[in-house]
TIRO-2110 file (N, C-alpha, C; in Angstrom, 1 decimal):
// TIRO-2110
-4.4, 2.6, 21.2, N, 1, A
-4.0, 3.2, 19.9, CA, 1, A
-3.7, 2.0, 19.0, C, 1, A
-4.2, 2.2, 17.7, N, 2, A
-4.0, 1.2, 16.7, CA, 2, A
-2.7, 1.6, 15.9, C, 2, A
-1.7, 0.7, 15.9, N, 3, A
-0.4, 1.1, 15.3, CA, 3, A
-0.3, 0.5, 13.9, C, 3, A
0.1, 1.4, 13.0, N, 4, A
0.4, 1.0, 11.7, CA, 4, A
1.9, 1.4, 11.3, C, 4, A
2.4, 0.6, 10.4, N, 5, A
3.7, 1.0, 9.7, CA, 5, A
3.4, 1.0, 8.2, C, 5, A
4.0, 2.0, 7.5, N, 6, A
3.8, 2.1, 6.1, CA, 6, A
5.1, 1.7, 5.4, C, 6, A
5.0, 0.8, 4.4, N, 7, A
6.2, 0.4, 3.6, CA, 7, A
6.0, 1.0, 2.2, C, 7, A
7.0, 1.8, 1.8, N, 8, A
6.9, 2.4, 0.5, CA, 8, A
8.3, 2.6, -0.2, C, 8, A
8.3, 2.6, -1.5, N, 9, A
9.5, 2.8, -2.3, CA, 9, A
9.4, 3.9, -3.3, C, 9, A
8.2, 4.5, -3.3, N, 10, A
7.9, 5.5, -4.4, CA, 10, A
7.6, 6.9, -3.9, C, 10, A
6.8, 7.6, -4.7, N, 11, A
6.5, 9.0, -4.4, CA, 11, A
5.7, 9.2, -3.1, C, 11, A
4.9, 8.2, -2.7, N, 12, A
4.1, 8.3, -1.5, CA, 12, A
2.8, 8.9, -1.6, C, 12, A
2.1, 8.7, -2.8, N, 13, A
0.8, 9.3, -3.0, CA, 13, A
-0.2, 8.8, -2.0, C, 13, A
-0.2, 7.4, -1.8, N, 14, A
-1.1, 6.8, -0.8, CA, 14, A
-0.7, 7.2, 0.6, C, 14, A
0.6, 7.2, 0.9, N, 15, A
1.1, 7.6, 2.2, CA, 15, A
0.6, 9.1, 2.5, C, 15, A
0.6, 9.9, 1.5, N, 16, A
0.2, 11.3, 1.7, CA, 16, A
-1.3, 11.3, 2.0, C, 16, A
-2.1, 10.4, 1.4, N, 17, A
-3.6, 10.4, 1.7, CA, 17, A
-3.8, 10.0, 3.2, C, 17, A
-2.9, 9.1, 3.7, N, 18, A
-3.0, 8.7, 5.1, CA, 18, A
-2.7, 9.9, 6.0, C, 18, A
-1.6, 10.6, 5.7, N, 19, A
-1.2, 11.7, 6.4, CA, 19, A
-2.3, 12.8, 6.4, C, 19, A
-2.9, 13.0, 5.3, N, 20, A
-4.0, 14.0, 5.1, CA, 20, A
-5.2, 13.6, 5.9, C, 20, A
-5.5, 12.4, 5.9, N, 21, A
-6.7, 11.9, 6.7, CA, 21, A
-6.4, 12.1, 8.2, C, 21, A
-5.2, 11.8, 8.6, N, 22, A
-4.8, 12.0, 10.0, CA, 22, A
-4.9, 13.5, 10.4, C, 22, A
-4.4, 14.4, 9.5, N, 23, A
-4.5, 15.8, 9.7, CA, 23, A
-5.9, 16.4, 9.8, C, 23, A
-6.8, 15.7, 9.1, N, 24, A
-8.2, 16.2, 9.1, CA, 24, A
-8.9, 15.7, 10.3, C, 24, A
-8.2, 14.9, 11.2, N, 25, A
-8.9, 14.4, 12.4, CA, 25, A
-9.5, 13.0, 12.2, C, 25, A
-9.4, 12.5, 11.0, N, 26, A
-9.8, 11.1, 10.8, CA, 26, A
-8.6, 10.2, 11.3, C, 26, A
-8.8, 8.9, 11.3, N, 27, A
-7.8, 8.0, 11.8, CA, 27, A
-7.3, 8.5, 13.2, C, 27, A
-8.3, 9.0, 14.0, N, 28, A
-8.0, 9.6, 15.3, CA, 28, A
-7.4, 8.6, 16.3, C, 28, A
-7.7, 7.3, 16.1, N, 29, A
-7.1, 6.3, 17.1, CA, 29, A
-6.0, 5.5, 16.4, C, 29, A
-5.4, 6.0, 15.3, N, 30, A
-4.4, 5.3, 14.5, CA, 30, A
-3.1, 6.1, 14.7, C, 30, A
-2.0, 5.4, 15.0, N, 31, A
-0.7, 5.9, 15.1, CA, 31, A
0.2, 5.4, 14.0, C, 31, A
0.8, 6.3, 13.2, N, 32, A
1.7, 5.9, 12.2, CA, 32, A
3.1, 5.8, 12.9, C, 32, A
3.5, 4.6, 13.1, N, 33, A
4.7, 4.4, 14.0, CA, 33, A
6.0, 4.7, 13.2, C, 33, A
6.0, 4.3, 11.9, N, 34, A
7.2, 4.5, 11.1, CA, 34, A
6.9, 4.3, 9.6, C, 34, A
7.9, 4.7, 8.8, N, 35, A
7.9, 4.3, 7.4, CA, 35, A
9.1, 3.5, 7.1, C, 35, A
9.0, 2.4, 6.5, N, 36, A
10.1, 1.5, 6.1, CA, 36, A
10.2, 1.6, 4.6, C, 36, A
11.5, 1.7, 4.1, N, 37, A
11.7, 1.9, 2.7, CA, 37, A
13.0, 1.2, 2.2, C, 37, A
13.0, 0.8, 1.0, N, 38, A
14.3, 0.3, 0.4, CA, 38, A
14.9, 1.3, -0.6, C, 38, A
14.3, 2.6, -0.6, N, 39, A
14.8, 3.7, -1.4, CA, 39, A
14.9, 4.9, -0.5, C, 39, A
16.1, 5.2, -0.1, N, 40, A
16.3, 6.2, 1.0, CA, 40, A
15.8, 7.6, 0.6, C, 40, A
15.9, 7.9, -0.7, N, 41, A
15.5, 9.2, -1.1, CA, 41, A
14.1, 9.3, -1.8, C, 41, A
13.3, 8.3, -1.6, N, 42, A
12.0, 8.3, -2.3, CA, 42, A
11.1, 9.4, -1.7, C, 42, A
10.0, 9.8, -2.4, N, 43, A
9.1, 10.8, -1.9, CA, 43, A
8.4, 10.5, -0.6, C, 43, A
8.1, 9.2, -0.5, N, 44, A
7.4, 8.8, 0.8, CA, 44, A
8.3, 9.0, 2.0, C, 44, A
9.6, 8.7, 1.8, N, 45, A
10.5, 8.9, 3.0, CA, 45, A
10.6, 10.4, 3.3, C, 45, A
10.7, 11.2, 2.3, N, 46, A
10.7, 12.7, 2.6, CA, 46, A
9.4, 13.1, 3.2, C, 46, A
8.3, 12.7, 2.8, N, 47, A
7.0, 13.0, 3.4, CA, 47, A
7.0, 12.6, 4.9, C, 47, A
7.5, 11.4, 5.2, N, 48, A
7.6, 11.0, 6.6, CA, 48, A
8.5, 11.9, 7.4, C, 48, A
9.7, 12.2, 6.9, N, 49, A
10.6, 13.1, 7.6, CA, 49, A
9.9, 14.4, 7.9, C, 49, A
9.3, 14.9, 6.8, N, 50, A
8.6, 16.3, 7.0, CA, 50, A
7.5, 16.3, 8.0, C, 50, A
7.0, 15.1, 8.3, N, 51, A
5.9, 15.0, 9.3, CA, 51, A
6.4, 14.4, 10.6, C, 51, A
7.7, 14.3, 10.8, N, 52, A
8.2, 13.8, 12.1, CA, 52, A
8.0, 12.3, 12.3, C, 52, A
7.9, 11.6, 11.3, N, 53, A
7.7, 10.1, 11.4, CA, 53, A
9.0, 9.4, 11.1, C, 53, A
9.4, 8.5, 12.0, N, 54, A
10.7, 7.8, 11.8, CA, 54, A
10.7, 7.0, 10.5, C, 54, A
11.9, 7.1, 9.8, N, 55, A
12.1, 6.4, 8.6, CA, 55, A
13.2, 5.4, 8.8, C, 55, A
12.9, 4.2, 8.3, N, 56, A
13.9, 3.1, 8.4, CA, 56, A
14.2, 2.7, 7.0, C, 56, A
15.5, 2.9, 6.6, N, 57, A
15.9, 2.5, 5.2, CA, 57, A
16.8, 1.2, 5.3, C, 57, A
16.4, 0.2, 4.6, N, 58, A
17.2, -1.0, 4.5, CA, 58, A
17.6, -1.2, 3.0, C, 58, A
18.9, -1.3, 2.8, N, 59, A
19.4, -1.4, 1.4, CA, 59, A
19.4, -2.8, 0.9, C, 59, A
18.4, -3.1, 0.1, N, 60, A
18.2, -4.4, -0.5, CA, 60, A
19.4, -4.9, -1.3, C, 60, A
20.1, -3.9, -1.8, N, 61, A
21.3, -4.2, -2.7, CA, 61, A
22.5, -4.7, -1.9, C, 61, A
22.5, -4.3, -0.6, N, 62, A
23.7, -4.6, 0.2, CA, 62, A
23.4, -5.8, 1.2, C, 62, A
22.1, -6.1, 1.4, N, 63, A
21.7, -7.2, 2.3, CA, 63, A
21.2, -8.4, 1.5, C, 63, A
21.4, -9.6, 2.1, N, 64, A
20.8, -10.8, 1.5, CA, 64, A
19.3, -10.6, 1.7, C, 64, A
18.5, -11.3, 0.8, N, 65, A
17.1, -11.3, 1.0, CA, 65, A
16.6, -11.6, 2.4, C, 65, A
17.3, -12.6, 3.0, N, 66, A
16.9, -13.0, 4.4, CA, 66, A
17.2, -11.9, 5.4, C, 66, A
18.4, -11.3, 5.2, N, 67, A
18.8, -10.2, 6.2, CA, 67, A
17.9, -9.0, 6.0, C, 67, A
17.5, -8.7, 4.7, N, 68, A
16.6, -7.6, 4.5, CA, 68, A
15.2, -7.9, 5.2, C, 68, A
14.7, -9.1, 4.9, N, 69, A
13.4, -9.4, 5.5, CA, 69, A
13.5, -9.4, 7.1, C, 69, A
14.6, -9.9, 7.6, N, 70, A
14.7, -9.9, 9.1, CA, 70, A
14.7, -8.5, 9.6, C, 70, A
15.4, -7.5, 8.9, N, 71, A
15.5, -6.1, 9.3, CA, 71, A
14.1, -5.5, 9.3, C, 71, A
13.3, -5.8, 8.3, N, 72, A
11.9, -5.2, 8.2, CA, 72, A
11.1, -5.8, 9.3, C, 72, A
11.1, -7.1, 9.4, N, 73, A
10.3, -7.8, 10.4, CA, 73, A
10.7, -7.4, 11.9, C, 73, A
11.9, -7.3, 12.1, N, 74, A
12.4, -6.8, 13.5, CA, 74, A
11.8, -5.4, 13.8, C, 74, A
11.8, -4.5, 12.8, N, 75, A
11.3, -3.2, 13.0, CA, 75, A
9.8, -3.2, 13.2, C, 75, A
9.1, -4.0, 12.5, N, 76, A
7.6, -4.1, 12.7, CA, 76, A
7.3, -4.7, 14.1, C, 76, A
8.1, -5.6, 14.5, N, 77, A
7.9, -6.2, 15.9, CA, 77, A
8.2, -5.2, 17.0, C, 77, A
9.3, -4.5, 16.7, N, 78, A
9.8, -3.5, 17.7, CA, 78, A
8.7, -2.5, 18.0, C, 78, A
8.0, -2.1, 17.0, N, 79, A
6.9, -1.1, 17.2, CA, 79, A
5.5, -1.7, 17.5, C, 79, A
5.5, -3.0, 17.6, N, 80, A
4.3, -3.8, 18.0, CA, 80, A
3.1, -3.3, 17.0, C, 80, A
3.4, -3.4, 15.8, N, 81, A
2.5, -2.9, 14.7, CA, 81, A
1.3, -3.8, 14.6, C, 81, A
0.1, -3.2, 14.5, N, 82, A
-1.1, -3.9, 14.4, CA, 82, A
-1.5, -4.2, 12.9, C, 82, A
-1.0, -3.3, 12.0, N, 83, A
-1.3, -3.4, 10.6, CA, 83, A
-0.2, -2.8, 9.8, C, 83, A
0.2, -3.6, 8.8, N, 84, A
1.3, -3.2, 7.9, CA, 84, A
0.6, -2.7, 6.6, C, 84, A
0.9, -1.5, 6.2, N, 85, A
0.3, -0.8, 5.1, CA, 85, A
1.3, -0.6, 3.9, C, 85, A
1.1, -1.3, 2.8, N, 86, A
2.0, -1.1, 1.7, CA, 86, A
1.4, 0.0, 0.8, C, 86, A
2.3, 0.9, 0.4, N, 87, A
1.9, 2.0, -0.5, CA, 87, A
3.0, 2.2, -1.5, C, 87, A
2.9, 1.6, -2.7, N, 88, A
4.0, 1.7, -3.7, CA, 88, A
5.3, 1.1, -3.2, C, 88, A
5.2, -0.1, -2.5, N, 89, A
6.3, -0.8, -2.0, CA, 89, A
6.8, -1.8, -3.1, C, 89, A
7.9, -1.5, -3.7, N, 90, A
8.4, -2.3, -4.8, CA, 90, A
9.2, -3.5, -4.5, C, 90, A
8.8, -4.2, -3.4, N, 91, A
9.5, -5.4, -3.0, CA, 91, A
8.4, -6.4, -2.7, C, 91, A
8.7, -7.7, -2.9, N, 92, A
7.8, -8.7, -2.5, CA, 92, A
8.0, -8.9, -1.0, C, 92, A
6.9, -9.0, -0.2, N, 93, A
6.9, -9.3, 1.2, CA, 93, A
7.3, -10.8, 1.4, C, 93, A
8.3, -11.0, 2.2, N, 94, A
8.8, -12.3, 2.5, CA, 94, A
7.8, -13.2, 3.2, C, 94, A
7.9, -14.5, 3.0, N, 95, A
6.9, -15.4, 3.6, CA, 95, A
6.9, -15.4, 5.2, C, 95, A
8.1, -15.2, 5.7, N, 96, A
8.1, -15.1, 7.2, CA, 96, A
7.3, -13.9, 7.7, C, 96, A
7.4, -12.8, 7.0, N, 97, A
6.7, -11.6, 7.4, CA, 97, A
5.2, -11.8, 7.2, C, 97, A
4.8, -12.4, 6.1, N, 98, A
3.4, -12.7, 5.8, CA, 98, A
2.8, -13.6, 6.9, C, 98, A
3.6, -14.6, 7.3, N, 99, A
3.2, -15.5, 8.4, CA, 99, A
3.0, -14.8, 9.7, C, 99, A
4.0, -14.0, 10.1, N, 100, A
4.0, -13.3, 11.4, CA, 100, A
2.9, -12.3, 11.5, C, 100, A
2.5, -11.7, 10.3, N, 101, A
1.5, -10.7, 10.3, CA, 101, A
0.3, -11.2, 9.5, C, 101, A
0.0, -12.4, 9.6, N, 102, A
-1.1, -13.0, 8.9, CA, 102, A
-2.4, -12.2, 9.0, C, 102, A
-3.0, -11.9, 7.8, N, 103, A
-4.2, -11.1, 7.7, CA, 103, A
-4.0, -9.6, 8.3, C, 103, A
-2.8, -9.2, 8.4, N, 104, A
-2.5, -7.9, 9.0, CA, 104, A
-1.6, -7.1, 8.1, C, 104, A
-1.5, -7.4, 6.8, N, 105, A
-0.7, -6.7, 5.8, CA, 105, A
-1.7, -6.4, 4.7, C, 105, A
-1.8, -5.1, 4.3, N, 106, A
-2.7, -4.7, 3.2, CA, 106, A
-1.9, -4.0, 2.1, C, 106, A
-2.4, -4.1, 0.9, N, 107, A
-1.8, -3.5, -0.3, CA, 107, A
-3.0, -2.9, -1.1, C, 107, A
-2.6, -1.9, -1.8, N, 108, A
-3.6, -1.3, -2.8, CA, 108, A
-3.0, -1.6, -4.2, C, 108, A
-3.9, -2.2, -5.1, N, 109, A
-3.5, -2.5, -6.4, CA, 109, A
-4.3, -1.7, -7.4, C, 109, A
-3.7, -1.2, -8.5, N, 110, A
-4.4, -0.3, -9.4, CA, 110, A
-5.2, -1.0, -10.5, C, 110, A
-5.9, -2.1, -10.1, N, 111, A
-6.8, -2.7, -11.1, CA, 111, A
-7.9, -3.4, -10.3, C, 111, A
-8.9, -4.0, -11.0, N, 112, A
-9.9, -4.7, -10.3, CA, 112, A
-9.5, -6.2, -10.3, C, 112, A
-8.7, -6.5, -9.3, N, 113, A
-8.2, -7.9, -9.1, CA, 113, A
-9.4, -8.9, -9.2, C, 113, A
-9.2, -10.1, -9.8, N, 114, A
-7.9, -10.7, -10.2, CA, 114, A
-7.3, -10.2, -11.5, C, 114, A
-8.0, -9.3, -12.2, N, 115, A
-7.5, -8.8, -13.5, CA, 115, A
-6.2, -8.0, -13.3, C, 115, A
-5.3, -8.2, -14.1, N, 116, A
-4.0, -7.5, -14.2, CA, 116, A
-3.2, -7.6, -12.9, C, 116, A
-3.3, -8.7, -12.2, N, 117, A
-2.5, -9.0, -11.1, CA, 117, A
-1.0, -9.0, -11.5, C, 117, A
-0.2, -8.6, -10.6, N, 118, A
1.3, -8.7, -10.9, CA, 118, A
1.8, -7.5, -11.6, C, 118, A
1.0, -6.7, -12.2, N, 119, A
1.4, -5.5, -13.0, CA, 119, A
1.7, -4.4, -12.1, C, 119, A
2.4, -3.4, -12.6, N, 120, A
2.6, -2.2, -11.7, CA, 120, A
2.4, -0.9, -12.5, C, 120, A
1.9, 0.1, -11.8, N, 121, A
1.9, 1.5, -12.2, CA, 121, A
1.3, 1.6, -13.6, C, 121, A
1.9, 2.4, -14.5, N, 122, A
1.3, 2.7, -15.8, CA, 122, A
1.1, 1.4, -16.7, C, 122, A
1.9, 0.4, -16.4, N, 123, A
1.8, -0.8, -17.2, CA, 123, A
0.4, -1.4, -17.0, C, 123, A
-0.1, -1.3, -15.8, N, 124, A
-1.5, -1.9, -15.6, CA, 124, A
-2.5, -1.1, -16.3, C, 124, A
-2.4, 0.2, -16.3, N, 125, A
-3.4, 1.1, -16.9, CA, 125, A
-3.3, 1.0, -18.4, C, 125, A
-2.1, 0.8, -19.0, N, 126, A
-2.0, 0.6, -20.4, CA, 126, A
-2.6, -0.7, -20.8, C, 126, A
-2.4, -1.8, -20.0, N, 127, A
-3.0, -3.1, -20.3, CA, 127, A
-4.5, -3.0, -20.3, C, 127, A
-5.1, -2.3, -19.4, N, 128, A
-6.5, -2.1, -19.3, CA, 128, A
-7.1, -1.5, -20.5, C, 128, A
-6.4, -0.4, -20.9, N, 129, A
-6.8, 0.4, -22.2, CA, 129, A
-6.7, -0.5, -23.4, C, 129, A
-5.5, -1.2, -23.5, N, 130, A
-5.2, -2.0, -24.7, CA, 130, A
-6.2, -3.1, -24.8, C, 130, A
-6.7, -3.6, -23.7, N, 131, A
-7.7, -4.7, -23.7, CA, 131, A
-9.1, -4.2, -24.0, C, 131, A
-9.3, -2.9, -24.1, N, 132, A
-10.6, -2.4, -24.4, CA, 132, A
-11.6, -2.5, -23.2, C, 132, A
-11.1, -2.5, -22.0, N, 133, A
-12.0, -2.6, -20.8, CA, 133, A
-12.8, -1.4, -20.7, C, 133, A
-14.0, -1.6, -20.2, N, 134, A
-15.0, -0.4, -20.0, CA, 134, A
-14.9, 0.1, -18.6, C, 134, A
-14.3, -0.6, -17.7, N, 135, A
-14.1, -0.1, -16.4, CA, 135, A
-12.8, -0.7, -15.8, C, 135, A
-12.2, 0.1, -14.9, N, 136, A
-11.1, -0.3, -14.1, CA, 136, A
-11.3, 0.1, -12.7, C, 136, A
-10.2, 0.2, -11.9, N, 137, A
-10.4, 0.6, -10.5, CA, 137, A
-9.3, 0.2, -9.7, C, 137, A
-9.6, 0.1, -8.4, N, 138, A
-8.5, -0.3, -7.5, CA, 138, A
-9.0, -1.3, -6.5, C, 138, A
-8.1, -2.1, -6.0, N, 139, A
-8.4, -3.2, -5.0, CA, 139, A
-7.5, -3.0, -3.8, C, 139, A
-8.1, -3.0, -2.7, N, 140, A
-7.3, -3.1, -1.4, CA, 140, A
-7.5, -4.5, -0.9, C, 140, A
-6.4, -5.2, -0.7, N, 141, A
-6.5, -6.6, -0.4, CA, 141, A
-5.4, -7.0, 0.7, C, 141, A
-5.7, -8.2, 1.3, N, 142, A
-4.7, -8.7, 2.2, CA, 142, A
-3.6, -9.3, 1.5, C, 142, A
-2.4, -9.1, 2.0, N, 143, A
-1.2, -9.7, 1.3, CA, 143, A
-1.0, -11.1, 1.8, C, 143, A
-0.8, -12.0, 0.8, N, 144, A
-0.5, -13.4, 1.1, CA, 144, A
0.8, -13.8, 0.3, C, 144, A
1.2, -15.0, 0.4, N, 145, A
2.4, -15.4, -0.3, CA, 145, A
2.2, -15.4, -1.8, C, 145, A
0.9, -15.4, -2.3, N, 146, A
0.6, -15.4, -3.7, CA, 146, A
0.4, -13.9, -4.1, C, 146, A
1.1, -13.5, -5.1, N, 147, A
1.2, -12.1, -5.5, CA, 147, A
-0.2, -11.6, -5.9, C, 147, A
-0.7, -10.5, -5.3, N, 148, A
-2.0, -9.9, -5.6, CA, 148, A
-3.2, -10.8, -5.6, C, 148, A
-3.1, -11.9, -4.7, N, 149, A
-4.1, -12.9, -4.7, CA, 149, A
-4.8, -13.0, -3.4, C, 149, A
-4.5, -12.2, -2.4, N, 150, A
-5.1, -12.3, -1.1, CA, 150, A
-6.6, -11.9, -1.1, C, 150, A
-7.2, -12.1, 0.0, N, 151, A
-8.6, -11.8, 0.2, CA, 151, A
-8.8, -10.3, -0.1, C, 151, A
-9.9, -9.9, -0.8, N, 152, A
-10.2, -8.5, -1.1, CA, 152, A
-11.0, -7.9, 0.0, C, 152, A
-10.5, -6.7, 0.4, N, 153, A
-11.2, -6.0, 1.5, CA, 153, A
-12.2, -5.0, 0.9, C, 153, A
-11.7, -4.2, -0.1, N, 154, A
-12.6, -3.2, -0.8, CA, 154, A
-12.1, -3.2, -2.3, C, 154, A
-13.1, -3.0, -3.1, N, 155, A
-12.8, -2.9, -4.5, CA, 155, A
-13.8, -1.8, -5.1, C, 155, A
-13.2, -0.8, -5.7, N, 156, A
-14.0, 0.3, -6.3, CA, 156, A
-13.6, 0.5, -7.7, C, 156, A
-14.6, 0.9, -8.6, N, 157, A
-14.3, 1.0, -10.0, CA, 157, A
-14.6, 2.4, -10.5, C, 157, A
-13.9, 2.7, -11.7, N, 158, A
-14.1, 3.9, -12.5, CA, 158, A
-14.4, 3.5, -13.9, C, 158, A
-15.0, 4.4, -14.6, N, 159, A
-15.3, 4.1, -16.0, CA, 159, A
-14.0, 4.4, -16.8, C, 159, A
-13.7, 3.6, -17.8, N, 160, A
-12.6, 3.9, -18.7, CA, 160, A
-13.2, 4.5, -20.0, C, 160, A
-12.9, 5.7, -20.3, N, 161, A
-13.4, 6.4, -21.4, CA, 161, A
-12.5, 6.2, -22.6, C, 161, A
-13.1, 6.4, -23.8, N, 162, A
-12.3, 6.2, -25.1, CA, 162, A
-11.1, 7.2, -25.1, C, 162, A
-11.2, 8.3, -24.4, N, 163, A
-10.1, 9.3, -24.5, CA, 163, A
-9.0, 9.0, -23.5, C, 163, A
-9.2, 8.1, -22.6, N, 164, A
-8.3, 7.8, -21.5, CA, 164, A
-6.9, 7.4, -22.1, C, 164, A
-5.9, 7.9, -21.4, N, 165, A
-4.5, 7.4, -21.6, CA, 165, A
-4.1, 6.7, -20.3, C, 165, A
-3.0, 6.0, -20.3, N, 166, A
-2.6, 5.4, -19.1, CA, 166, A
-2.4, 6.4, -18.0, C, 166, A
-2.0, 7.6, -18.3, N, 167, A
-1.8, 8.7, -17.3, CA, 167, A
-3.1, 9.2, -16.7, C, 167, A
-4.1, 9.4, -17.6, N, 168, A
-5.4, 9.9, -17.1, CA, 168, A
-6.2, 8.8, -16.3, C, 168, A
-6.0, 7.6, -16.8, N, 169, A
-6.6, 6.5, -16.0, CA, 169, A
-6.0, 6.3, -14.7, C, 169, A
-4.7, 6.4, -14.6, N, 170, A
-3.9, 6.4, -13.3, CA, 170, A
-4.5, 7.4, -12.4, C, 170, A
-4.7, 8.6, -12.9, N, 171, A
-5.2, 9.7, -12.0, CA, 171, A
-6.6, 9.4, -11.5, C, 171, A
-7.4, 8.8, -12.3, N, 172, A
-8.8, 8.4, -11.8, CA, 172, A
-8.7, 7.4, -10.8, C, 172, A
-7.9, 6.4, -11.0, N, 173, A
-7.7, 5.3, -10.1, CA, 173, A
-7.1, 5.8, -8.7, C, 173, A
-6.1, 6.6, -8.9, N, 174, A
-5.5, 7.2, -7.6, CA, 174, A
-6.4, 8.0, -6.8, C, 174, A
-7.4, 8.6, -7.4, N, 175, A
-8.4, 9.3, -6.7, CA, 175, A
-9.2, 8.4, -5.8, C, 175, A
-9.5, 7.2, -6.3, N, 176, A
-10.2, 6.2, -5.5, CA, 176, A
-9.3, 5.7, -4.4, C, 176, A
-8.0, 5.4, -4.7, N, 177, A
-7.1, 4.9, -3.7, CA, 177, A
-6.9, 5.9, -2.6, C, 177, A
-6.8, 7.2, -2.9, N, 178, A
-6.6, 8.2, -1.8, CA, 178, A
-7.8, 8.3, -0.9, C, 178, A
-9.0, 8.1, -1.5, N, 179, A
-10.2, 8.1, -0.7, CA, 179, A
-10.4, 6.9, 0.2, C, 179, A
-10.1, 5.7, -0.4, N, 180, A
-10.4, 4.5, 0.3, CA, 180, A
-9.3, 3.9, 1.2, C, 180, A
-8.1, 4.2, 0.9, N, 181, A
-7.0, 3.6, 1.7, CA, 181, A
-7.1, 4.0, 3.2, C, 181, A
-7.3, 5.3, 3.5, N, 182, A
-7.5, 5.7, 4.9, CA, 182, A
-8.7, 5.0, 5.5, C, 182, A
-9.8, 5.0, 4.7, N, 183, A
-11.1, 4.4, 5.2, CA, 183, A
-10.9, 2.9, 5.6, C, 183, A
-10.1, 2.2, 4.8, N, 184, A
-9.9, 0.8, 5.1, CA, 184, A
-9.0, 0.6, 6.4, C, 184, A
-8.0, 1.5, 6.5, N, 185, A
-7.2, 1.5, 7.7, CA, 185, A
-8.1, 1.7, 9.0, C, 185, A
-9.0, 2.6, 8.8, N, 186, A
-9.9, 2.9, 9.9, CA, 186, A
-10.8, 1.7, 10.2, C, 186, A
-11.2, 1.0, 9.1, N, 187, A
-12.1, -0.2, 9.3, CA, 187, A
-11.3, -1.3, 10.1, C, 187, A
-10.0, -1.4, 9.8, N, 188, A
-9.2, -2.4, 10.6, CA, 188, A
-9.1, -1.9, 12.1, C, 188, A
-8.8, -0.6, 12.2, N, 189, A
-8.7, -0.1, 13.6, CA, 189, A
-10.0, -0.3, 14.4, C, 189, A
-11.1, -0.2, 13.7, N, 190, A
-12.4, -0.3, 14.4, CA, 190, A
-12.9, -1.8, 14.5, C, 190, A
-12.0, -2.7, 14.0, N, 191, A
-12.4, -4.1, 14.1, CA, 191, A
-13.5, -4.5, 13.1, C, 191, A
-13.7, -3.7, 12.1, N, 192, A
-14.8, -4.0, 11.1, CA, 192, A
-14.4, -5.0, 10.0, C, 192, A
-13.2, -5.3, 9.8, N, 193, A
-12.8, -6.2, 8.8, CA, 193, A
-12.7, -7.6, 9.4, C, 193, A
-13.6, -8.5, 8.8, N, 194, A
-13.6, -9.9, 9.3, CA, 194, A
-13.2, -10.8, 8.1, C, 194, A
-12.2, -11.6, 8.4, N, 195, A
-11.7, -12.4, 7.3, CA, 195, A
-12.0, -13.9, 7.7, C, 195, A
END
């Protein structure tokens, strides 16, 4: 069984797509071991609880950065995780974790990296529209110590129409994310990703 842990701080849109893929019988050889969060009441945490998945909350406001990272890393090691999946995780992954799970942490970013690296959520989509881009999309990449700069696993694009708002563009991009994030996890589980 290929073990993953999901790290999230937000509503859990991408986490839900992973749960849905699992429910459809896809990701058949993938086990979601736990969800780790720095926001105890976020949507992703509730989705995990609703699906009987263990939730680990670590309060970044009460722990030093080192203690927070150690807590996350210890949890990942405890479950012997094969792949760490970030889904709306609003914290930078510490370098010790990146080193320990080299080439085994993935993130989805709502732009065609390297464009608009470092941005988040609606700010990215607004920047794309303000720049007059004709296309945008999403990038699933390996997490490294450099923000949004790791090797790209999959990149898919959508057309930006003149009528798009940051909200409508976000919806288009999220459709791609929901389709491709589970597929990429399966690619890792099947040993198809070569770095």
